[in-house]
N, C-alpha and C positions, 0 to 999 in steps of 0.2 A: 613432461607432464603440463606443464603450463601452456605451452604453445597448443597442444590437442585441447586443452579446457578453453581456450578462447574462442573456439569454434563450440563452444556447447553455451546453451544458456539454462538458468538454476530454474524450473518451470513450477511453480507452485509446490514450494518447500513445504514441508509438514515441520514445525517446532513442538515437540512435547516438552512444556514446562510444569512448574510445581515445587515446592518447598520439599529441598532434599529428603531422603527418605519416605516419600511420600508412594515407593511404587515407580517411578517415572521411569526405571531400568528394566522392570521388569515389561511395561506397557509398549515402552520402545522398541524391545527385544521383540516382542510377540509381533509388532507391527514389520518389521523388516524381514520377518520370513516371507511375508508377499514378496512374490516374484518380481512385480513392480516396483518395490520399494528397496531402497539402498537405507542402512540403519549406519547414524554414526552416532556413539556411546559418547559425548562428551567429549569430542576434537577440539581439546584446549589450545593444541599446537597451532590451529588453524585460527581459533578466534584470536591468539596472539598476536597475528596482523593487527591489529589493534591494540596495543600493548595495556590501555586503561580495563581490559575485560580481564585482568588476571590478580583476582584477589586473595590469592591462597600462597604462592610461592615466597620465598624470603627476597626476591626482586620485586612484590608487588608495590611496596613503598615508592620505589624511585621509578617505577614505571608507572605513575598516578595512578593503581587501582583503585576503582570505581566500584560501587555495588550497580548504583542505575546509570544507565545509557539511555539517551532519548535520539530521537531523529535527528537532533540539531548536532550529536555527538559524532555521525557518520561524515567521514571524509571519503571523498570519491578516489582515492588512492587506496585505501583499506577497503573500502566496498568491492571494489572493482577484484582485489586479489582473494579476498574471501569468498565471494562470490564462484571465482574461477577453481578455487581448489575447493571447494566444495561440488561442485559439478563435475572435476575430474573424479572425485570417489564415487558419483553416481555412476559414471563413465565406465569406472575399473570394476563395478558389483555389475556392470552389463544390467542395470534397474533404468528406468524412466524417471522416476520421482525420488525425492531425498526424505527421508524420516531421520532428525537430528534431535538428541536430548542432551539437556544441562539446563540444570535447575535454577541457578543463576538467572538465566534468561528470562523469568518470572518477573524479574524486577530490569527487564530489557526488552519490553516488547516493541516498545516505538520505535529502537534500533533496528529490530528485527524486520519493521513494517518497513520504514525506509531503505532497508539492504533490499529487501526483496516484496514489492508491494502487492504481489498477488500469494504472499505465503498464509499460510493456514497454521492458526494456535491451535492445538488441544491441551488443555490445562485438567491437571489431574490434583484432586483433593482429598485428603486423607483426615480423619481424626486428629487434630491435632494433641491428645493426649499421648497417644500410639506414635505418632513423628518424633515429639519431644521425648518422649524414652528411648528411643532409638538413637537419635542426636547424641543424649547423655552419653551412650553406651561408646558410640564412635568419639565421641571428643573424648573420653578418658582413655582409649586406647590409641590417640592419633589427633593432630592437628585440624579437627573439623573447622575451628573458628579461623583457620590462616595459621601461616607462619608470624608467632609472638602477637596472636589474636588480633591479626590486621582486619581481617573480615568482620570480626563481632565488633570491632571499633566504628567499621562503617555503619554495621548494623544498628549499633546505638547511636551513632548520630542522625541516621535516618527517622528512627524513634523518636528522640528531642524534636525533629525539624516537623513532627507529626503531630505533636502534641502530647507523646506517650512516654514522660519523665517519670510518672508515677509507677507505670508499667516498667519503665527500664531500672526504677529504682527497686523491684521484687524479684529482680533477677539475681539471684545470691547463690543461683548452683547450675550446672548446665541442663537439666528439667528446665529450669525456668528460662534459659538463655534460647532454647531450643523453640519452647512454647514462642517467645518475643519472634524467633527467627520464621517460623510459621506463620503468625498472622502479618508480619510484613510481607513475606512473600503472597499468602491467599489473597491482602487486599491491593498491595502491587499490581497483580496478574488481573485480577477482576476490572480494577478501574481502566488500566490501559486495555485488555479485550472490549469495553463496553464503547471505546472509541473507534473499535475497526466495525467493518460491514459485519451484520450477525451472521451470514453466511460463511464467516471465514476464521468464526472462533466455534469451538463448543468448549465444554465443562463437564469430567467425569468424574463419578465417584470412586475412590479406592474399594469404598464396601459393595459396592455394586459390581464391579468389575470381579472381585472374587465371589459374590454369590453367583452372577451369572456371567462366565467370562464371554462363552457364545455369543451369547446375545449382545453384548454390550462392545466385542469386537465386529459385529455385525454395523451396528451404529455408526463405529469410527472408520471403519470402510467404505459405507453411503459418503459418510461426512467427505472422506478425502477423495473420494470419485474414483476408487479401483475397484474391479470385480469382487464378488464375493467370491471367496475361498474357502468350501467344505472341510479340509485338511487343515486350515490353520482354525478353524471351527474346534476340531479335534484336538490340537495343538494347545490350544488357549485351555479347552479343558482340561488339560493333563497336567500343563505347566502351572495355570494360578490357582493356588489351591488359600483358603484360608486357616490362619493361624487363629487358633482359640481366642475368644473373646478376654481381657484382664481388666477389670475394674479399678480406675485408678483409686491408689493410696488415700487417707488423707493428707499427707505432705501434698500431693500430686493434685488433690483437687483445690487445695490451698493455692497454689501455685498456678493451678489454672485458672482460677476467679480472679486471681490478682493480674496477671497478663494477660488473658485472652479470653475472659469468661462472657464478654458479650459476642464476641465473634463466634467461639463456641456454642453458644445457644442458637445465635441466628443461624448456623450452619445443623441447629440440629444434633450438637456433640456434647451436649451440656450436662 
């Protein structure tokens, strides 16, 4: 597979980013139904060619797993191998372009840009209350914050570095921890996207996606620069459905105010 992939170029890949539980899986999967696009859902085995991308497994600590990766972290050997493996997946699917989704890449957009200087970034943003609520459920049922809380320790370290010690102290349960992850992921992605050419980035609201999936899909396909597909509009309308809105409880409102109140207000989720 690698010999064939060497003859390929990974041209204008599309990276879907956003805090986990923001709807990136649904959006990436929908785009992947376009005949020109091959979709990879969290291909951690490919990214593991850079061992520092691992923040989840029981091996993450000795691999030196890091939350943030920048252009300076890209090595020629790892970059070449990752590009070739991604290109091989595109070829295997008989597609022309790649759509890849890995939420933690919200913290690694500089690395993605160094890996593929013509990449496009789609940032999906969802109400932090809903994201944190979903994260809390996942954390209760599995190691959302990494083996032995390794990913959480990295998030906490990043929060301290960004002057969010008080917000970190308010994280007394998984809902609040989810809010802090949301805050850090959103602000990291937005800051990194601001350093890229405007024509290579787009931000989409999850609420916009569920309210009008067909129109949002049309906008994204135009951004990606592939032809419109009426069948995808029908699929979007059928697959992307709204869930009943839920008003935050008093405890959730208190946590939201303490951990991410300013960002929630700025994005209209206050």
